[in-house]
N, C-alpha and C positions, 0 to 999 in steps of 0.2 A: 599265588601266581608265579612268584619268583622260584618257588620250589619246582613247579611244573617246567618253567623255562630252563632250569639247571638240568633237569632230566632230558629235555629236548636237545640241549647243547651236547650232553653226553652221547646221545644217540647219533647226532650228526658227526661228532668227532670220531666215534667208533666206526661209522660207515666210511669215513674219508681216509682214516689213517690206520696203519697196521701196528701190531705188536704193542698194544696199549697195556700198561701195568700200573700198579699203585694208584688207581684212580679213586676219587672220592667227591661227593657232592655236599654242598651246604648252601644255605640261604638265610636271609633275614627280611625284615619289612622293607629294607632299602635296596639290597643287591642280592645277586646270586653268584655262586662260585663253582667252578669245576676244576679240580686238580688232577693231573695225569702225568705219567712218565712214558715218553715215546722216543724213538730214535730220530724221527723226522723233525724238521724245524718248522714251528708255527710262529707267525708274526702278525702284527696288526694289519698287514696287507691282506690277510685272509679273512678279516672280520666281516666285510661286506658279503662275501660269499656264504659264510656261516650264518649270518643274520637272515639272508634270503631263504636258506634251506630250512631254518627253524620255522619261519613264517609259513612256508609251504606245508610243513607237517601240522601246523595248527594256525588256521587263518584268524583266530581270535586273539593271538598273542603277537605283539610287536616288540622286538628285542633290539637293544643297543648294547653292543659289547664295548666296554669302556677302557679296559686295561689288560695287559698281559705281563706277568712277572714270574720270577723264579723264587720259590719258597721251599722251606723244609716240609716234607710230607706230614700233614696233620699238625704243623707247627712244632714238631719235635726236632731239635737241633741235631739229634743223634741219628735221624733218618736221612734218606736221600733227598737231593733237591729235585723238585718236580715243577712242571709248568702250571701256573694258575691263570685262568681266564675269568674275569669278572664282568658282570653285565647287569642291566636293569630291564625289567619287563613292563610293558604297557598294554592296556586294554584297547586303546584306540590309536589310529594314526595321528589324530590331533594331539594327544598327549605326548607321543613320540616327537612330533614336530616342535612342540614347546620345549621339550628337553634338549633337542638338538640346538635350538636357539640359545638355551642356557649354556651348552657346551661351547658354542662359538664365542659367547661373551667371556666364558671362563678361560678360553685360550688367549684372549686379549689381555686378561689380567693374570695369567700364569706367572708366578714370581720367577720361575726358571727362565722363561723367555725374557722377561723384563730385566732380570739380573744380568743376562748375557748381553742384551741390547745396550744397557747402561754401563756395562763392564764393571760390575760390582763384585762378583765372585765367580769361581770356577772350581772344577774338580780334576783330579789326575789319577789315572790308573796306577801310576807309580806310588802314589801316596795311599790310595785306597778309597772305596766308596764311603760315603758318610763322613768324610773329612774335608770340609770346605776350605778353600783358600780365598781369602779376601784380597782383592786387587787394591792398588793405591786409592781408587775412588771408593770402593766398598769399605776400606778401612776408615776413611774419613767419616762415612755415614755411621759406622759402628762406634767410632770414637766420640762423635758428636752426641749420639744417643746416650753414651755412658756419661758424658759431662752433664747432660740434661737431667738424667735420672738421679745422679749423685747430688746435683744442685738442689733438686726438689726434696730428696730424702734428708739432706742436711737440715732443711727447714723443719723437719719433724723429729730431729734429735738423733739421727743416725750418724755414727762415726765409721770411717772407712778402715778396714783391716785387710791384710794380705796373708794368704796361707799357701803352703807348697802343694803341688799337684799329687805328690805321693804321701802315703801314710802307712804306718805299720798295720798289718791285717787285724791286730788286736783292737784298734780303734773301731773298726766296723763290726767286729765280733761283739764288742761291748754295746754299741749303739743298736745292734739288731739287723743292720743292713746286710751283713755278710750272709746271714741265714735267709733273710727275706728275698734278697736280690742276687743270690749266689750265681745264677747263670748270666747275669748282666755285668758282673765285675770283670775288669781287666786286671789280672794279677801279674806282678812283676817281681822277679827274683834277682837279688844282687849276686855278684860273682861269688860271694861268701855264703850264699844260701839264705839270706835274709828275705823274708816274704813281705812285699809291699802290695798296695792296691792303688791304682789310679783313682782319685776321688770321684765317686758317682754323685755325691752330694757334699755340701759345705758345712752343714750343721754340726757334725761331730767335731770338726776342726775348731769351730767357734766356741764349743764348750770348753776346749782346752785353753783358750785365751781367757775366758771367764775364770777358769780354775787356777790361773797363774798367780793369783794373789788373793789375800783375804778380803771378803766383801762384807760391808755393813748394810743393814736395812736402809740406811740413809743414802747409800750409793745407787739404789735401784729406782727406776729401771735403767739398765745398761743395754744400749742398742748398737749392734754391729751391722755393717753392710759390706758386701764384696761382689765384684764382677770378675769371674774367672772361668776357666775351662773345667768342665766336668765330663766324665767319660762313662758311657753306658753301651754295652754290647747288644744293640738292637738286632732283631732278626734281620738277616740280609734282605729278605723280600719286603720288609717294612721301610727300609731306607729310601728316602725320596727327597731330592732337592735339599732345601733347608728345613723342610717340615720334620723329618726324622733323620737324625745324624748320630754318629758315634761320639764326636767331640762337640759338646754343647757349651756355648758361652752363656753362663747363667748369672743373672743379677738377682740376688736375694739378700735377705737380712734376718737377723734374729734378735729378739729382745728377751732379756732376763728380768723378771719382775716378781713382786709379791702377789699373793692371791688377791688382795684388795686392790691391786693396780691392773688386774687382767682386763676388766671391762674398759677402762679408759685407754689402755694400751691398744686393744683391738679397734676401738673407735678411732684412735689416732691413725692406725694403719689404713682403715677404711677411707678416712678423709684424704690420706696420702694418695691412695689409688684413684679416688675421684679427681683430685687435683691434677695428677699427671695425665690421666686420660682425657680430661677436659682440655688441657693444653694441647694435646695431640689431635683434638677434634674427633675423638673416638668414643666419647662417653655415652652417647645416645645408643639406643637399641641394645641394651644389656639387661640381663637378669641375674639373680644371685641364687646359688645352690647352697643349702645347708647340708653338707656332706657328712653323714653320720655312719656309725658302724653297722654291720650286719650282725644283729644280736644272736642269730642262729649259728654263726660261725665265729665264736670268740677266739679261736686259735689263729685267726688271720691277723690279730692285733697284739700289741704289747701294752702293759699297764693294767691297773685294777679297775673293776667295775665302778667303784665310787668316784674315781677321778674322771672316768669317761662320762658318767652321769652329770657331774658338775660342769664339765667342759661343754657338753651339748646344751645344757640349760643356759649357760652364760651366752653362748652364741645365739640361741633363740631370743634371749632378752635383748641383745644388741640389734638383731634384725628388726625386732619390734620397735625399739627406740629410734633407729635411724630410718625406719620406713622402707627397709630393703625388700620386704615381702619375700624373704628367702624360701625357696621351695625345698622341702625336706627330701633328700635323696639317700635312701638306705644303701649301705654297702660301698659308698664312695669315699669314705673317710681315709685318711692317711694311716700308715702303719702305727703311728704313735698317738693319734688323736683326731677329733673332728675338725672341720674346716669350713670356711666361707669361700666358695669358688665363684668368681665373677665371670659370667658367660657372655660372650659378644657374638653378634651376627655380623659376618663380613658382607662385602658388597654383593655377593652371590647368594646370600641367605643362609650360608653354612655357619653352624655354631662352632666357636673356638673358645677354649678356656685358657687364659693366661694369668691374670692376677689371682692371688690366693692368700688367705690368712688362716693359720693353723695353730691350734692350741696343743700343748705338749707338756703333760705332767710327768711323763715316763722317762724321757732322756736325761733330765737333770738327776733323777734318782739313780739311773744306771751308771752315771759317771760320778756319783757321790758329790754333786755340786751343792753348795750351801751358802747362806749368808748368816750373819750373826744378828738376831733380832734385838729389840729394845731390852729384853730380859737376859741377854747374853747367851741365848740358846741358838743352836745350829738349826736352820730351817731350809728345806729344799725350795729353790725358786721355781717359778713357772717359766717355761720357754715358749715364746710365741714366734712362729716362723712366718715370714711373709715374702712374697714375690710380687713385685709391681710390674716391671717389664718382663720378668721371667727369663726365658731363653731369648737371647738376641736373635737367634736364627728364626724361631717361630714368630717373634714380634715383627721381624723384617718381612716375613711372608704376609702377615696381616697388613702391614703398612704398604708394601708394594702393590698388593692386589686391591686394597681398598682405594688407593689413589692412582692406580694404573701407572705407577712409577713417577708420578708428578709430585716430587717431594717439596715441602716448604723450604723457603730460602735458607733458613738457619741450618737445615739438614742436608741441603744439596751439596754434593762433592765439588761441583763447579758452580759458583754463584753468578759469575760474569764471564762470557766468552767474547773475545774481541776479534772482529773480522775487518781487515782493511779492504777498501774498494780497489786499491792498486798498491801492490807491495813496493814498487819502485818509489812511489811518492809519499806513502803513508806509513811505512814501516817504523821510522824513527819515532813518530808521535805515538803509535801503538805500543811500542816498547816503553815509552815514558809513562803511558797510561797504566800499563801492566805493573810497572815498578811502584807507581803511586798507590794503586789499589792494594797491592800486596803489603805496603807499609801500613795501610789502614786495616790490615787483617781481613781483607776480603779475598775469598778464594776465586782466583781468576786464571783463565787460559787465554793464550794468544794463538790463534790459528794462522800461522805463517807458512802453511803448506802451499804447494804450487797449484792446487785445485782452483777452479773458478769460484767467484764470490757466491753465485747462486748455489753451487754444490756445498760450499761451506755453510751457507744458511740452512740448507736442508739437513745437513749433518748435525748442526747445533740444535735443530728442532727434534731430531731423532733422539739426541742425548737429553732432551727435556731440560736444557739449561734455562734457569729462570730469566736471566737477562742476556740478550745478545746485542753487543755494540757494533754499529756499522760506521766505520771511520773513513771519511773522504776529505776533500779539500776544505770544505766549510768548517768541519770539526777541527781539523788541524790548525787552520788560520785564526779561529775564533775561540780556542780553548773550550770546545764543546764536545759532548758525546751525543750521539743519536742511538736510541735503543728501541728494541722490541721486547715485550714481555712474552713469555711462553704462552702460546694459545691465542695470541693477538697479532694481527697484521698492521696495527697502528704503529707508526714510527714517531717517537717523541724526542725532542732535542732539549738538552739542559746544559748549563755550565757544569764543568767538572765538579766543582765544589758542591753544587746543588745535588748532583747525582750521588756523590759520596754520602751526603747527609740523608738522602732518601734510602740508600742501601742500608746505612747504619740503623735507621728507624725500622726498616722492614726486617732486619736481622733479629730485632728484639721481640717481634711479634710471635706469639705461640698460639 
């Protein structure tokens, strides 16, 4: 049906616009696409008219055009930019109505809108697409997430490291990334002609920390973690909000261990993932993919067959032991090894993959990494890659859309917003409260603008502040605060000390 819808869209476009060139059709079970090059401007404002014309051509098809974007023709970066219109086709008006309701809910949960409303991030044409700027509020959220993931990872034995954003091209030639991801690399040349690469991944850097000193079998496992920017040249048409960006803030970690430690190491990482996502209230509604190689295309991977066979066997055993019921997905393995991918359904029923655990026998061998075993022999370690939070950008998409921007207290950029009933009479006490809460390391704002109290209350609600304090005569004269929780119209009064104790308790909840 989607194929038929794409052909109808092509017909309608060709009837309505002149001088069409470089056009192509494609479709899958979910959507259909029509790409074309014209001189006229086509926008989403034209969608309704195009949809009606398609339905007139075939009364049995109902179409919803969902996006328009600029892409390289046939995905080839060396070709011209063309217009792509994407849509979905339905057999009945009822199905279309259900989908339209889904889209309305999606608009409410769109992380781009929520991020703008909450003043978390922005973009600039001067800086470029796919390069997000985090505002002071957004930076707080990102920093608090980093503190939390690092705190949890330390419980499981990971140590924090820090590596430069640049590396000599030879690092990625040795790792295999230069060949595999050639078109996605940002290359930088020094004034003296030295060729560097902005790091697309962190794992090759971590191998060099391991290689910096002699390692004994007694030292293993060695676990590193890092949160830093990575850079990948995504196709311009694929860049969207925080979902697909050029500059990715990635949290990941790597463990170097013996073969006999691999199973316990992977189990340790799986437990880490469950721990973190349970704390975030996101553990439910997930399934696990055992992503293995496509045996018919061995050229897509590095490493030998024996290592791949062993890695896939180990992951299958772990899935059985932990009751993960991992679904075997051929062709979804990483460049260097098989992996366990944790798949989540978001609030709109869309699947998203963030956490992953990956086995890698190849990279340590490529970099001649070794440890000295109990017999004094040099042995290559196994490298285990893991991402828990993964990309901060993609995780924020999941978080904002899952909870409609209502963040838990510990993660909220502003935890308490103070509003005076009357600036003239209550300003001094509000200032005192603000100073006191800041001393207690509570993130607080004081709205001392000239707007009316009701407008300030509405604005505090729009910003989804967890606590809004309303300060009048009674509060000032009796060392009280009166507050409302977000989503509640109930006003509660407490002694200042009691309120601080309550906030401190709520901050610890995960």
